[in-house]
C-alpha positions as CSV (number, residue, x, y, z in Angstrom):
1,X,-21.5,94.3,55.4
2,X,-22.7,90.8,55.9
3,X,-20.3,87.9,54.9
4,X,-22.1,85.5,52.4
5,X,-21.4,81.9,51.8
6,X,-17.8,81.2,50.3
7,X,-17.8,80.5,46.7
8,X,-15.2,78.0,45.3
9,X,-13.3,79.4,42.4
10,X,-14.1,77.8,39.1
11,X,-11.4,75.5,37.6
12,X,-11.1,75.7,33.9
13,X,-9.2,72.9,32.2
14,X,-7.3,74.1,29.2
15,X,-6.2,71.3,26.8
16,X,-2.4,71.3,26.2
17,X,-1.6,70.4,22.7
18,X,0.5,67.4,22.5
19,X,3.9,67.5,20.7
20,X,3.8,66.0,17.4
21,X,5.6,62.5,17.3
22,X,8.8,62.8,15.4
23,X,8.8,60.1,12.7
24,X,12.0,58.2,12.4
25,X,13.0,57.7,8.8
26,X,13.1,54.1,7.7
27,X,16.7,54.6,6.6
28,X,17.6,55.5,10.2
29,X,15.8,52.4,11.4
30,X,17.7,50.3,8.9
31,X,21.0,51.8,10.0
32,X,20.1,51.3,13.7
33,X,19.2,47.6,13.1
34,X,22.2,47.1,10.9
35,X,24.5,48.8,13.5
36,X,23.4,46.4,16.3
37,X,25.5,43.6,15.4
38,X,28.5,46.0,15.0
39,X,27.7,47.3,18.5
40,X,27.5,43.8,20.0
41,X,30.9,42.9,18.4
42,X,32.4,46.3,19.5
43,X,31.1,45.7,23.1
44,X,33.2,42.6,23.3
45,X,36.2,44.8,23.0
46,X,38.5,41.8,23.2
47,X,39.6,39.9,20.0
48,X,40.8,37.1,22.1
49,X,37.4,36.5,23.6
50,X,35.8,36.6,20.2
51,X,38.3,34.1,18.7
52,X,38.0,31.8,21.7
53,X,34.1,31.9,21.5
54,X,34.2,31.0,17.8
55,X,36.8,28.3,18.3
56,X,34.8,26.7,21.1
57,X,31.7,26.8,19.0
58,X,33.5,25.1,16.1
59,X,35.0,22.4,18.3
60,X,31.6,21.7,19.9
61,X,30.1,21.3,16.4
62,X,32.9,19.0,15.3
63,X,32.6,17.0,18.5
64,X,28.8,16.5,18.0
65,X,29.5,15.3,14.3
66,X,32.1,12.9,15.5
67,X,29.8,11.6,18.2
68,X,26.9,11.2,15.7
69,X,29.2,9.2,13.3
70,X,30.4,7.0,16.1
71,X,26.7,6.4,17.2
72,X,25.5,6.0,13.7
73,X,24.8,2.2,14.3
74,X,22.7,2.9,17.5
75,X,20.8,5.8,15.6
76,X,20.0,3.3,12.8
77,X,18.8,0.8,15.3
78,X,16.6,3.4,16.9
79,X,15.3,4.6,13.5
80,X,14.6,1.1,12.3
81,X,12.8,0.2,15.6
82,X,10.6,3.3,15.3
83,X,9.7,2.4,11.7
84,X,8.9,-1.2,12.6
85,X,6.6,0.1,15.3
86,X,4.9,2.4,12.9
87,X,4.5,-0.4,10.4
88,X,2.8,-2.7,13.0
89,X,0.7,0.1,14.5
90,X,-2.1,-0.3,11.9
91,X,-2.6,-3.9,12.8
92,X,-2.7,-3.1,16.5
93,X,-5.3,-0.3,15.8
94,X,-7.4,-2.7,13.7
95,X,-7.5,-5.2,16.6
96,X,-8.3,-2.3,19.0
97,X,-11.2,-1.3,16.9
98,X,-12.6,-4.8,17.3
99,X,-12.6,-4.4,21.1
100,X,-9.2,-5.9,22.0
101,X,-7.0,-3.9,24.5
102,X,-3.8,-2.3,23.1
103,X,-1.4,-4.4,25.4
104,X,-3.2,-7.6,24.3
105,X,-3.1,-6.5,20.6
106,X,0.6,-5.9,20.9
107,X,1.3,-9.3,22.5
108,X,-0.8,-11.0,19.8
109,X,1.0,-9.1,16.9
110,X,4.5,-9.7,18.2
111,X,3.6,-13.4,18.9
112,X,2.7,-13.8,15.2
113,X,5.8,-11.8,14.1
114,X,8.0,-14.1,16.3
115,X,6.5,-17.2,14.9
116,X,6.9,-16.0,11.3
117,X,10.5,-15.0,11.9
118,X,11.3,-18.3,13.7
119,X,9.9,-20.3,10.9
120,X,11.8,-18.3,8.3
121,X,15.1,-18.8,10.3
122,X,14.4,-22.4,10.7
123,X,13.3,-23.4,7.2
124,X,14.2,-20.6,4.7
125,X,17.7,-19.4,5.8
126,X,19.5,-22.8,5.6
127,X,17.9,-23.3,2.2
128,X,19.1,-19.9,1.1
129,X,22.7,-20.5,2.1
130,X,22.6,-23.8,0.3
131,X,21.2,-22.3,-2.9
132,X,23.8,-19.5,-2.7
133,X,26.6,-21.9,-2.4
134,X,25.3,-24.1,-5.3
135,X,24.8,-21.0,-7.4
136,X,28.3,-19.7,-6.9
137,X,29.8,-23.1,-7.6
138,X,27.8,-23.5,-10.7
139,X,28.7,-20.2,-12.4
140,X,31.6,-21.8,-14.5
141,X,29.2,-24.5,-15.7
142,X,26.6,-21.9,-16.6
143,X,29.1,-19.9,-18.5
144,X,30.3,-23.0,-20.4
145,X,26.8,-23.9,-21.4
146,X,26.0,-20.4,-22.4
147,X,29.1,-20.3,-24.7
148,X,27.8,-23.4,-26.5
149,X,24.4,-21.9,-27.2
150,X,23.2,-20.2,-30.4
151,X,22.5,-17.1,-28.5
152,X,26.1,-16.7,-27.6
153,X,27.2,-17.3,-31.1
154,X,24.8,-14.4,-32.3
155,X,26.1,-12.1,-29.5
156,X,29.7,-12.9,-30.4
157,X,29.2,-12.3,-34.1
158,X,27.4,-9.0,-33.4
159,X,29.7,-7.6,-30.7
160,X,33.0,-9.3,-31.4
161,X,35.6,-11.2,-29.4
162,X,35.4,-8.9,-26.4
163,X,32.4,-10.9,-25.2
164,X,34.4,-14.1,-25.0
165,X,37.2,-12.3,-23.2
166,X,34.8,-10.8,-20.6
167,X,33.2,-14.2,-19.9
168,X,36.6,-15.8,-19.6
169,X,37.6,-13.3,-17.0
170,X,34.4,-13.8,-15.0
171,X,34.9,-17.6,-15.1
172,X,38.5,-17.2,-14.0
173,X,37.5,-15.0,-11.2
174,X,34.9,-17.4,-9.7
175,X,37.0,-20.4,-10.1
176,X,39.7,-18.9,-7.9
177,X,39.0,-19.7,-4.2
178,X,41.1,-16.7,-3.1
179,X,38.7,-14.4,-4.9
180,X,35.7,-16.0,-3.3
181,X,37.3,-15.7,0.1
182,X,38.0,-12.0,-0.6
183,X,34.3,-11.4,-1.5
184,X,33.2,-13.1,1.7
185,X,35.8,-11.4,3.7
186,X,36.9,-14.6,5.4
187,X,35.0,-17.1,7.5
188,X,35.8,-15.1,10.7
189,X,34.4,-11.8,9.3
190,X,31.3,-13.7,7.9
191,X,30.7,-15.1,11.4
192,X,31.1,-11.7,13.1
193,X,28.8,-10.2,10.5
194,X,26.0,-12.9,11.2
195,X,26.4,-12.5,15.0
196,X,26.2,-8.6,14.6
197,X,23.1,-8.9,12.4
198,X,21.4,-11.2,14.9
199,X,22.1,-9.1,17.9
200,X,21.0,-6.0,15.9
201,X,17.8,-7.7,14.9
202,X,17.1,-8.5,18.6
203,X,17.8,-4.8,19.6
204,X,15.5,-3.5,16.9
205,X,12.7,-5.9,18.0
206,X,13.0,-4.8,21.7
207,X,13.1,-1.1,20.7
208,X,10.1,-1.5,18.4
209,X,8.1,-3.2,21.2
210,X,8.8,-0.3,23.5
211,X,8.0,2.3,20.8
212,X,4.8,0.5,19.9
213,X,3.6,0.3,23.5
214,X,4.3,4.1,24.1
215,X,3.4,5.4,20.7
216,X,0.1,7.2,21.8
217,X,2.0,8.9,24.7
218,X,4.9,9.9,22.3
219,X,2.5,11.5,19.9
220,X,0.8,13.3,22.7
221,X,4.2,14.6,23.9
222,X,5.1,15.9,20.5
223,X,1.7,17.6,20.4
224,X,2.4,19.6,23.5
225,X,5.3,21.2,21.9
226,X,2.8,23.3,19.7
227,X,1.0,26.3,21.1
228,X,-2.3,25.6,22.9
229,X,-4.3,27.1,20.1
230,X,-2.7,25.0,17.5
231,X,-2.6,21.6,19.3
232,X,-5.7,20.3,17.5
233,X,-4.1,20.9,14.1
234,X,-0.8,19.5,15.4
235,X,-2.4,16.3,16.7
236,X,-4.3,15.7,13.5
237,X,-1.1,16.2,11.4
238,X,0.9,13.9,13.7
239,X,-1.7,11.2,13.4
240,X,-1.8,11.6,9.6
241,X,2.1,11.4,9.4
242,X,2.3,8.3,11.5
243,X,-0.6,6.6,9.7
244,X,0.9,7.4,6.3
245,X,4.3,6.1,7.2
246,X,2.8,2.9,8.7
247,X,0.6,2.4,5.6
248,X,3.6,3.0,3.3
249,X,5.8,0.5,5.1
250,X,3.2,-2.1,5.2
251,X,2.4,-1.5,1.5
252,X,6.1,-1.9,0.5
253,X,6.4,-5.2,2.3
254,X,3.2,-6.5,0.7
255,X,4.3,-5.5,-2.8
256,X,7.7,-7.0,-2.2
257,X,6.1,-10.2,-1.0
258,X,4.0,-10.3,-4.2
259,X,7.1,-9.8,-6.3
260,X,8.8,-12.7,-4.4
261,X,5.8,-15.0,-5.0
262,X,5.6,-14.2,-8.7
263,X,9.4,-14.7,-9.1
264,X,9.2,-18.0,-7.3
265,X,6.3,-19.3,-9.4
266,X,7.8,-18.2,-12.6
267,X,11.1,-19.9,-11.8
268,X,9.3,-23.1,-10.9
269,X,7.1,-23.1,-14.0
270,X,10.1,-22.3,-16.4
271,X,12.3,-24.8,-14.5
272,X,14.9,-22.1,-13.9
273,X,17.4,-22.8,-11.1
274,X,17.3,-21.6,-7.6
275,X,13.7,-20.4,-7.3
276,X,14.0,-19.9,-3.6
277,X,17.1,-17.7,-3.8
278,X,15.7,-15.7,-6.6
279,X,12.5,-15.1,-4.7
280,X,14.5,-13.9,-1.7
281,X,16.4,-11.6,-4.1
282,X,13.2,-10.3,-5.5
283,X,11.9,-9.5,-2.0
284,X,15.0,-7.6,-1.1
285,X,15.5,-5.7,-4.3
286,X,11.9,-4.7,-4.8
287,X,11.9,-3.0,-1.5
288,X,13.8,-0.2,-3.2
289,X,11.2,2.4,-4.1
290,X,10.3,3.1,-7.8
291,X,13.2,1.3,-9.5
292,X,13.4,-2.0,-7.4
293,X,11.0,-3.9,-9.8
294,X,13.0,-2.8,-12.9
295,X,16.4,-3.7,-11.2
296,X,15.1,-7.2,-10.4
297,X,13.7,-7.7,-13.8
298,X,17.0,-7.0,-15.4
299,X,19.0,-9.0,-12.9
300,X,16.8,-12.1,-13.0
301,X,16.6,-12.0,-16.8
302,X,20.4,-11.9,-17.2
303,X,20.8,-14.8,-14.7
304,X,18.2,-16.9,-16.6
305,X,19.8,-16.1,-19.9
306,X,22.8,-18.2,-18.9
307,X,20.6,-21.2,-18.2
308,X,18.0,-21.1,-21.0
309,X,17.7,-18.2,-23.4
310,X,14.1,-19.1,-24.4
311,X,13.0,-19.4,-20.7
312,X,14.8,-16.1,-20.0
313,X,12.7,-14.4,-22.8
314,X,9.5,-15.9,-21.5
315,X,10.4,-14.8,-17.9
316,X,11.2,-11.2,-19.1
317,X,7.8,-10.9,-20.9
318,X,5.9,-12.5,-18.0
319,X,7.5,-10.4,-15.3
320,X,7.1,-7.2,-17.4
321,X,3.3,-8.0,-17.6
322,X,3.3,-8.3,-13.8
323,X,5.2,-5.0,-13.4
324,X,2.4,-3.3,-15.4
325,X,-0.3,-5.1,-13.2
326,X,1.5,-4.0,-10.1
327,X,1.8,-0.4,-11.2
328,X,-1.8,0.2,-12.2
329,X,-3.8,-2.3,-10.1
330,X,-1.9,-3.4,-7.0
331,X,0.0,-0.3,-6.0
332,X,-3.1,2.1,-6.0
333,X,-5.0,-0.3,-3.8
334,X,-2.1,-1.1,-1.4
335,X,-0.8,2.5,-1.1
336,X,-4.2,4.2,-0.8
337,X,-3.3,5.4,2.8
338,X,0.2,6.6,2.0
339,X,1.0,10.3,1.4
340,X,1.7,10.8,-2.4
341,X,5.2,12.0,-3.3
342,X,6.2,13.3,-6.7
343,X,8.3,10.9,-8.8
344,X,11.3,13.3,-8.9
345,X,11.3,13.5,-5.0
346,X,11.1,9.7,-4.8
347,X,14.2,9.3,-6.9
348,X,16.1,12.0,-5.0
349,X,15.0,10.8,-1.6
350,X,15.9,7.2,-2.5
351,X,19.4,8.1,-3.7
352,X,20.1,10.3,-0.6
353,X,18.8,7.7,1.8
354,X,20.6,4.9,0.0
355,X,23.9,6.8,0.1
356,X,23.6,7.5,3.8
357,X,22.2,4.3,5.1
358,X,22.0,1.7,2.2
359,X,18.9,-0.3,1.6
360,X,17.3,0.8,4.9
361,X,17.9,4.5,4.0
362,X,16.4,4.1,0.6
363,X,13.3,2.4,2.2
364,X,12.7,5.0,4.9
365,X,13.6,8.1,2.8
366,X,10.2,8.1,1.0
367,X,8.0,8.3,4.1
368,X,10.3,11.0,5.6
369,X,10.0,12.9,2.4
370,X,6.2,12.6,2.5
371,X,6.2,13.8,6.1
372,X,8.2,16.9,5.2
373,X,5.9,17.7,2.3
374,X,2.8,17.3,4.6
375,X,4.4,19.7,7.1
376,X,5.1,22.2,4.3
377,X,1.6,22.0,3.0
378,X,-0.2,22.2,6.4
379,X,2.1,24.7,8.2
380,X,4.3,26.8,6.0
381,X,2.0,27.4,3.0
382,X,-1.0,28.5,5.0
383,X,1.3,31.1,6.9
384,X,2.5,32.4,3.6
385,X,-1.0,32.6,2.2
386,X,-2.1,34.6,5.2
387,X,0.5,37.3,4.6
388,X,-0.7,40.2,2.4
């Protein structure tokens, strides 16, 4: 029998049915997820370690809060310097678009800024102190003249003798040198306050110079915190936020300056006292968002009422007309680059900022609120819309 070629045995692959996956009920998953924190706490196994960890965490939080409170002045200087840089950045960008380099633009802007501040300190500040001193010393005379007017007679006949008693108390208060010293806090405290304000102003100017010079690098650094796929959106959003904040701050200063000019001219035309002091008050008060113009209108009308009731009435009507002009003509043109904020949020932001940081807080609260709204609209709401 002849042996033939060897034949390899055929291999037959038989598919093995896979075991069906056992579905875990959602309730079991919930119990497992809910049980993890309990397992973590159980794994500690030492109540002393748990208590020590919680106590140390609380102490660290308290220490950070105390440190922030102690550094609040420095934080305020940093924030104010950053906002000054953002306010000057549009002017630097405008010069850059005309072919001027950024360092040369910064030098030119700060040179003009230093000249304006120096002229103001040299000419305006001494006059303001003189007007303030004259105004305080003339309060008793203003009250006496007001009591001799027909307007006071009508007010007294309408509201009774309590008006006379109130005016007598005001006159007694301002004629007492001890009360004036208490208001000023003493000569030493006033001198320390002036020195602190000057040193703080120098610090803010230096910080704003550094912030303005490094602003493009700072924006690019913040952009790198976003994922690579989202950096284009983050870059455009950061540019929009900085431009809107700068436009808002510049717009507020322009509107406050317009209020100061109008107040100065009205006091000159109506021959009301202390036009320079009242113009400075108008600039400071109208920096307060939304309600600043109304507050100054009431304040200046009441002050003018003690001098000349007819002139006070004319001033109230003329300034009210200007307020309408500002609201419907000037503000839309000046604030066209700022992010719009609902009126309710403007009031809430101004109150919160004013409570925390005074006038500065009320001024910067609105652009911060606008930035938060922009982030919510550009980041949070699209993510929510993408969810089904």
